[in-house]
C-alpha positions in Angstrom: 153.4 160.8 -106.1 151.2 159.3 -108.8 149.9 155.8 -109.0 147.3 153.8 -110.7 146.2 151.7 -107.7 146.7 152.5 -104.0 146.2 149.4 -101.8 145.7 150.5 -98.1 146.5 147.4 -96.0 149.3 144.8 -96.4 147.3 141.8 -95.1 146.7 138.7 -97.2 143.9 140.1 -99.3 145.7 143.3 -100.2 149.0 141.5 -100.9 147.5 138.9 -103.1 145.7 141.7 -105.2 149.1 143.5 -105.6 150.6 140.0 -106.8 147.7 139.5 -109.0 148.6 142.7 -110.9 152.3 141.9 -111.2 152.3 141.4 -115.1 150.0 144.5 -115.8 151.1 148.1 -116.8 149.6 149.5 -113.6 151.7 151.4 -111.1 150.9 150.2 -107.6 151.5 151.3 -104.2 150.9 149.2 -101.0 150.4 151.3 -97.6 150.9 149.2 -94.4 151.0 150.6 -91.0 153.0 148.0 -89.2 156.8 148.1 -89.3 158.7 145.9 -91.7 160.0 142.9 -90.1 162.5 140.3 -91.4 161.1 137.1 -92.9 160.4 134.8 -90.1 163.1 132.0 -90.1 161.1 129.2 -88.7 162.9 126.1 -87.4 162.4 122.8 -89.2 159.2 121.1 -88.0 159.9 117.4 -87.3 157.6 114.8 -88.9 156.1 113.9 -85.5 156.0 116.1 -82.2 158.8 115.8 -79.8 157.7 115.0 -76.3 158.0 117.9 -73.9 158.9 120.5 -76.6 157.0 123.5 -77.7 156.9 124.4 -81.4 156.7 127.5 -83.3 153.4 127.9 -85.1 151.3 130.9 -85.9 148.3 131.2 -83.7 146.1 131.8 -86.9 145.7 129.0 -89.3 143.1 129.0 -92.3 141.3 126.3 -94.3 142.3 127.2 -97.9 140.0 125.9 -100.7 141.5 124.3 -103.8 140.2 127.3 -105.8 142.3 129.6 -103.7 145.3 127.3 -103.8 145.0 127.6 -107.5 144.8 131.5 -107.1 147.9 131.6 -105.1 149.6 129.4 -107.6 148.7 131.7 -110.5 150.1 134.8 -108.7 153.4 132.9 -107.9 153.0 132.3 -104.1 152.0 128.7 -103.8 155.2 127.0 -105.1 157.2 128.8 -102.7 155.3 127.9 -99.5 157.0 125.4 -97.2 155.1 122.2 -97.9 156.2 120.6 -94.5 154.0 123.2 -92.6 150.8 122.5 -94.6 148.4 119.7 -94.3 145.7 118.5 -96.7 142.2 117.8 -95.5 140.9 114.7 -97.2 137.9 113.8 -94.9 135.6 116.0 -92.8 133.3 114.9 -90.0 130.6 117.2 -88.5 128.9 116.2 -85.4 125.5 117.7 -84.3 122.8 116.8 -81.8 122.7 113.4 -80.3 124.3 110.8 -82.8 123.8 113.1 -85.8 126.7 113.5 -88.0 127.8 114.6 -91.6 130.7 113.1 -93.4 132.5 114.5 -96.4 135.2 112.7 -98.5 137.5 114.1 -101.1 137.7 110.6 -102.7 134.0 110.3 -103.0 133.8 113.7 -104.5 136.4 113.1 -107.1 139.1 115.4 -105.9 142.5 115.2 -104.1 141.6 117.3 -101.1 138.7 119.2 -99.6 141.0 122.1 -98.5 144.5 122.9 -97.0 145.3 124.0 -93.6 148.1 126.5 -93.4 149.4 129.3 -91.2 148.4 132.9 -91.9 152.0 134.0 -91.4 153.4 131.4 -93.7 151.3 132.9 -96.6 151.9 136.6 -95.5 155.7 136.1 -95.5 155.7 134.7 -99.0 153.3 137.3 -100.4 155.4 140.1 -99.0 158.5 138.6 -100.7 156.7 138.4 -103.8 155.5 142.1 -103.6 159.1 143.3 -102.8 160.2 141.6 -106.0 157.6 143.3 -108.2 159.0 146.2 -110.3 155.5 147.8 -110.5 155.0 148.1 -106.7 156.1 150.7 -104.2 155.8 149.9 -100.6 155.1 152.5 -97.9 155.8 150.8 -94.5 155.3 151.9 -91.8 152.9 154.5 -93.1 149.5 155.7 -91.6 146.8 157.1 -93.8 145.6 160.5 -92.6 143.1 161.8 -95.1 141.3 160.8 -98.2 140.1 163.3 -100.8 137.8 162.2 -103.7 136.2 164.6 -106.0 132.4 164.0 -106.0 132.3 164.2 -109.7 134.7 161.3 -110.0 136.7 163.1 -112.8 139.9 163.7 -110.6 142.2 161.2 -109.1 141.8 160.3 -105.5 144.3 162.0 -103.1 145.6 160.0 -100.2 147.5 162.0 -97.5 149.7 160.0 -95.1 150.3 161.0 -91.4 153.8 162.2 -92.3 152.3 164.7 -94.9 153.1 162.7 -98.0 150.5 162.9 -100.7 149.7 160.0 -103.0 147.2 160.1 -105.9 145.7 157.3 -107.9 142.8 156.5 -110.2 141.7 153.8 -107.6 142.1 153.3 -103.9 141.5 149.8 -102.5 140.7 149.1 -98.8 142.3 145.9 -97.6 142.8 147.2 -94.1 140.6 144.7 -92.1 137.3 144.8 -90.1 138.1 148.2 -88.6 138.9 149.6 -92.1 140.1 153.2 -92.0 139.5 153.6 -95.7 136.0 152.3 -95.5 135.0 155.1 -92.9 137.0 157.7 -94.8 135.0 156.8 -98.0 131.7 157.0 -96.1 130.8 153.4 -96.6 128.5 151.9 -94.0 129.2 148.8 -92.0 126.9 147.0 -89.8 128.7 144.9 -87.1 126.9 142.6 -84.8 129.0 141.0 -82.0 128.3 137.3 -81.3 129.3 137.7 -77.6 131.9 135.0 -78.2 135.6 134.4 -78.5 137.5 132.1 -80.8 139.9 130.2 -78.5 142.9 128.8 -80.6 145.8 126.6 -79.8 147.9 123.9 -81.4 148.3 120.3 -80.1 150.3 117.0 -80.5 147.9 114.0 -80.7 148.3 110.5 -79.4 146.7 109.1 -82.5 147.1 110.2 -86.1 144.3 112.4 -87.4 144.5 110.8 -91.0 144.0 114.1 -92.9 140.5 114.5 -91.2 139.0 117.7 -90.0 136.4 117.4 -87.2 133.8 119.8 -86.0 131.3 119.6 -83.2 128.3 121.8 -82.8 128.0 121.7 -78.8 125.9 123.4 -76.3 128.9 125.5 -75.4 129.8 126.5 -78.9 131.4 125.1 -82.1 134.7 123.2 -81.7 136.9 122.6 -84.7 139.9 120.3 -84.9 142.1 121.0 -88.0 144.9 118.7 -89.1 148.5 120.0 -89.2 151.5 118.1 -90.5 152.4 115.0 -88.5 150.3 114.1 -85.4 149.3 117.6 -84.8 146.0 119.6 -84.8 145.0 123.2 -84.6 141.8 123.8 -82.8 139.2 126.7 -82.9 136.7 126.7 -80.0 134.1 129.4 -80.7 132.2 130.0 -77.5 130.7 132.5 -75.2 133.0 135.0 -73.8 132.7 133.7 -70.1 133.3 130.2 -71.1 136.3 131.3 -73.4 137.8 133.2 -70.6 137.4 130.2 -68.2 139.3 128.0 -70.8 142.0 130.6 -71.1 142.4 130.6 -67.4 143.1 126.7 -67.3 146.7 125.4 -67.2 148.0 123.9 -70.5 147.5 120.4 -69.3 144.0 121.2 -68.0 142.9 122.9 -71.3 144.4 120.0 -73.4 142.3 117.6 -71.4 139.2 119.8 -71.8 139.6 119.9 -75.5 140.3 116.2 -75.8 137.2 115.3 -73.8 135.0 117.9 -75.7 136.0 116.0 -78.9 135.3 112.6 -77.4 139.0 111.7 -77.1 138.9 111.0 -80.8 142.7 111.3 -81.1 143.5 110.2 -77.6 145.5 112.4 -75.3 146.4 116.0 -76.4 149.6 117.9 -75.6 149.6 121.7 -76.1 152.4 122.9 -78.5 151.6 126.6 -78.5 149.9 128.9 -76.0 146.2 129.4 -76.3 144.9 132.8 -77.5 141.5 134.2 -78.3 140.0 136.7 -80.7 136.4 138.3 -80.6 133.8 137.1 -83.0 131.3 139.3 -84.9 129.2 139.4 -88.0 130.2 142.4 -90.4 128.0 143.4 -93.3 129.0 146.1 -95.7 126.0 146.8 -98.0 128.0 148.7 -100.6 131.7 147.9 -101.1 132.5 150.5 -103.7 132.4 154.4 -103.8 133.9 156.8 -106.3 137.5 155.6 -106.9 137.2 153.1 -103.9 136.8 149.5 -103.6 136.9 147.3 -100.7 138.1 143.7 -100.4 138.7 141.0 -97.6 137.8 141.9 -94.1 137.1 145.4 -94.9 134.3 144.2 -97.0 132.8 141.4 -95.0 133.2 139.4 -91.9 131.7 136.1 -91.1 131.6 133.5 -88.3 134.7 131.2 -88.5 132.4 128.0 -88.3 132.5 127.8 -92.1 136.2 128.4 -92.4 135.6 130.5 -95.4 136.7 134.0 -94.3 140.0 134.1 -96.0 138.7 132.4 -99.0 136.2 135.2 -99.7 139.0 137.7 -99.4 141.2 135.9 -101.8 138.3 135.6 -104.3 137.7 139.4 -103.8 141.3 140.0 -104.8 141.1 137.6 -107.7 137.9 139.2 -109.1 139.1 142.8 -108.8 142.7 141.8 -110.1 141.1 140.1 -113.2 138.9 143.2 -113.8 141.8 145.6 -113.5 144.2 143.5 -115.6 141.7 143.2 -118.4 141.0 146.9 -118.5 142.2 148.6 -121.8 144.8 151.5 -121.5 142.1 154.0 -122.1 139.8 152.7 -119.4 139.5 154.7 -116.1 140.0 151.9 -113.6 138.5 154.0 -110.7 135.3 154.8 -112.8 132.3 153.8 -110.7 130.6 152.0 -113.5 133.6 149.7 -113.9 133.8 149.1 -110.1 130.0 148.1 -110.1 131.1 145.1 -112.0 133.3 144.0 -109.2 130.7 144.6 -106.7 128.1 142.5 -108.7 130.6 139.7 -109.3 131.2 139.3 -105.6 127.7 140.1 -104.1 126.1 136.6 -104.5 128.8 134.6 -103.0 129.5 137.0 -100.2 125.8 137.2 -99.2 125.5 133.5 -99.5 128.2 132.7 -97.0 127.4 135.6 -94.7 123.8 134.5 -94.4 124.4 130.9 -94.3 127.1 130.9 -91.5 125.1 133.4 -89.5 121.9 131.2 -89.9 123.9 128.0 -88.9 125.2 129.8 -85.9 121.8 131.0 -84.8 120.2 127.5 -85.5 122.8 125.6 -83.4 122.6 128.2 -80.6 118.8 128.5 -80.3 117.0 126.8 -77.4 113.5 126.5 -78.9 111.6 123.3 -78.2 111.9 120.8 -81.0 115.0 122.4 -82.6 117.4 119.6 -81.6 115.2 117.0 -83.3 114.9 119.3 -86.4 118.6 119.7 -86.6 119.3 116.0 -86.2 116.9 115.0 -88.8 118.5 117.7 -91.2 121.9 116.3 -90.8 120.7 112.8 -91.1 118.9 113.5 -94.4 121.9 115.2 -95.9 124.1 112.3 -94.7 122.0 109.9 -96.7 122.0 112.1 -99.9 125.4 111.6 -101.8 124.1 114.1 -104.3 123.5 116.8 -101.9 126.8 116.2 -100.2 128.6 116.3 -103.5 126.9 119.5 -104.5 127.9 121.1 -101.2 131.6 119.9 -101.7 131.7 121.0 -105.3 130.5 124.5 -104.5 132.9 124.9 -101.8 135.8 123.7 -104.0 135.0 125.8 -107.1 133.1 128.6 -105.6 135.6 129.5 -102.8 
């Protein structure tokens, strides 16, 4: 079967790219290995948690920047999301060594919100519904890619053979199949993965006191703890910590873990009550020096992977999809969209921002984990100086809002 674009991977980045190409002449295929599942029928979430009851929330939540909320609006997904399951972040508090802290405010920066907190599954469900309605998209699901053939000269179409023997050809194949990308390996693109020796422990909690749309993050000796506001008096937490400590946290009872999380955050929101079981995922740094090859381009986690302390992983993936989508949509009919010279424009457009956040988050992680003499004082001084400089803080907020 002949297509213009094959998207390998039906995650958030791949689906958003398909949606971004909805009004183009391009014929698109989405290849996803997991079976199709009915859209999740989530029960209504009460305005405030009900004592003693568990609630259905996705284990993964993301901090979505306003720039990417605007992207989801452009591609037709944002307006259909359940607003009762989303929370705006209007204040952010970051705590470092000693009494050092850094505060960000949407109002002081002249914007409505710093970011939105929402579930991964909430967005995925809506993107799948959008893709299913697109007349220019064919979905292969479940389908497992088996072989990729690309002519070294780049003159012929790429040929993707599925595990069932089906053959699909296209001018461009996009790898959106995650950190362990099959397509990246099949295209011969190198990836450098550095494990942090940490797990990200996640869970959702009901709070005794209202969070007032404030996100909080602590750089602690045992890792980085983030509290992200959810609708009502609820928060989602991510505790990025060493494997042994993470496993010890997971071994605690729900009440014990809730008390440990509350204490680690200085009881800022009073007592916590667990709403969803705790889970964990391994953390690593993923660098992909080259994200294109003849008739191949990578987006999302297939192209990069950063520490979650910045909260920007999914934002980078959406901006990959936005940049590649704009490039393909603007290509004239005679343009070969798989031509490597065209794809280099996509790579250049994404290189600076990706490198900036990759190196910045890795440097922050190393800075706050280092045990060298004098570093705590240096970190404390750095946060204090930034806190006293509204101009620097506004520049940081503005870049985060507009850049990602």
